[in-house]
Backbone bond lengths (Angstrom), bond angles and torsions (degrees), N, CA, C in turn:
res aa  C-N    CA-C-N  psi(-1)  N-CA   C-N-CA  omega(-1)  CA-C   N-CA-C  phi
1 M - - - 1.441 - - 1.530 109.35 -
2 E 1.304 117.59 134.45 1.456 122.23 178.15 1.513 110.56 -95.25
3 E 1.317 114.49 145.35 1.461 120.84 -179.29 1.523 108.47 -137.69
4 L 1.313 117.01 129.83 1.460 121.65 178.09 1.532 108.74 -70.68
5 I 1.343 116.08 122.29 1.465 119.24 179.84 1.524 112.20 -106.04
6 C 1.329 117.35 -22.08 1.458 119.53 174.82 1.523 110.25 -162.05
7 S 1.310 114.46 160.94 1.451 122.20 177.48 1.519 107.58 -130.66
8 V 1.339 116.61 134.81 1.458 120.82 -179.29 1.527 108.48 -129.48
9 E 1.330 116.29 129.87 1.464 122.86 175.80 1.518 108.49 -120.98
10 F 1.329 116.17 137.08 1.462 120.95 174.36 1.522 107.88 -115.35
11 L 1.327 115.82 129.27 1.460 122.29 -179.01 1.519 108.93 -123.88
12 R 1.320 115.92 142.16 1.462 119.70 178.35 1.521 108.76 -110.33
13 G 1.310 115.46 118.72 1.458 121.03 175.58 1.516 109.69 -97.25
14 T 1.312 116.84 -173.09 1.461 119.97 -179.06 1.527 112.46 -71.10
15 A 1.321 117.32 -32.61 1.461 119.88 -176.27 1.525 113.74 -123.56
16 E 1.343 117.46 -3.05 1.455 118.32 -176.87 1.527 111.53 -155.24
17 I 1.327 113.92 164.61 1.466 122.96 173.75 1.517 106.55 -104.08
18 V 1.331 116.82 137.72 1.461 122.09 179.28 1.524 108.43 -122.87
19 A 1.322 116.43 134.07 1.460 121.85 173.13 1.517 107.55 -117.01
20 R 1.326 116.36 131.63 1.462 122.17 174.00 1.516 108.18 -112.31
21 V 1.317 114.84 122.51 1.456 121.03 -178.76 1.517 108.21 -116.49
22 S 1.314 115.94 134.28 1.460 121.61 178.15 1.516 108.52 -130.92
23 S 1.320 115.93 128.23 1.463 120.77 176.34 1.528 108.54 -147.73
24 E 1.300 115.31 158.88 1.462 119.56 -179.18 1.521 111.15 -63.80
25 A 1.314 116.90 -41.69 1.465 120.69 -177.17 1.526 112.49 -75.13
26 G 1.328 117.40 -38.67 1.461 120.04 -173.33 1.507 115.47 -103.88
27 G 1.330 117.68 -5.68 1.455 120.20 -177.80 1.520 111.15 71.81
28 V 1.321 116.12 -154.39 1.461 121.97 -180.00 1.518 109.10 -103.58
29 R 1.318 116.29 132.49 1.464 120.32 176.49 1.523 109.69 -145.47
30 E 1.325 115.92 160.49 1.459 122.19 -178.80 1.519 110.43 -124.73
31 Y 1.322 114.64 147.54 1.453 122.47 175.61 1.514 106.87 -126.84
32 R 1.324 116.59 138.43 1.465 120.98 -178.05 1.524 108.99 -131.53
33 G 1.315 114.73 145.18 1.453 119.88 177.01 1.510 110.77 -164.21
34 S 1.323 114.82 166.49 1.455 119.90 -177.97 1.521 112.64 -80.04
35 N 1.352 117.23 -16.76 1.462 119.23 177.38 1.525 110.63 -140.38
36 S 1.312 115.45 158.65 1.469 120.71 -174.21 1.521 112.36 -66.06
37 T 1.314 117.98 -35.15 1.469 120.72 -178.89 1.522 111.22 -60.18
38 T 1.302 117.20 -44.53 1.462 121.73 179.49 1.523 111.20 -61.70
39 V 1.313 116.73 -45.66 1.461 121.11 -177.58 1.530 110.67 -68.25
40 I 1.314 117.36 -43.32 1.464 120.87 179.36 1.525 110.31 -62.49
41 D 1.328 117.49 -42.19 1.473 120.51 177.70 1.526 111.26 -60.57
42 Q 1.334 117.65 -41.20 1.464 121.16 178.22 1.531 110.62 -61.78
43 V 1.329 116.49 -45.09 1.468 121.07 -179.62 1.527 110.21 -63.54
44 I 1.319 117.65 -46.68 1.470 121.59 -179.59 1.518 110.55 -58.74
45 N 1.327 117.06 -48.55 1.470 120.61 -177.87 1.523 111.50 -61.85
46 D 1.319 117.10 -43.80 1.460 120.95 -179.20 1.532 111.45 -64.84
47 L 1.331 116.88 -46.82 1.467 119.87 -179.29 1.521 111.51 -66.73
48 Q 1.320 117.34 -37.11 1.455 120.37 177.88 1.527 110.70 -61.37
49 E 1.317 117.06 -46.27 1.465 120.88 177.64 1.530 110.91 -61.97
50 E 1.332 116.07 -42.96 1.463 120.19 -179.00 1.527 111.87 -62.12
51 F 1.330 116.74 -46.32 1.462 119.57 -176.55 1.521 112.60 -75.56
52 E 1.318 118.11 -29.53 1.458 120.33 176.93 1.523 111.88 -69.83
53 S 1.328 116.68 -30.13 1.465 119.37 -178.83 1.533 112.39 -92.45
54 A 1.338 117.06 -5.91 1.470 120.50 -179.95 1.531 110.02 -74.71
55 P 1.322 116.80 143.39 1.467 119.55 177.11 1.526 110.45 -66.63
56 A 1.312 115.69 143.56 1.478 120.69 177.94 1.520 109.25 -68.77
57 S 1.347 115.02 141.92 1.472 117.45 179.86 1.500 111.76 -105.32
């Protein structure tokens, strides 16, 4: 059985990239940066910390 554990959206504005991340453990949060690499790195680091600290199911 598959279960959605998080949702990630990337949006491009005129001057910045925005990522919206939603998960049961972390709620909804946004990351902003002037380039995609910076924003993607922020999302990866946050999700990695979240999933490493989550209890095993």
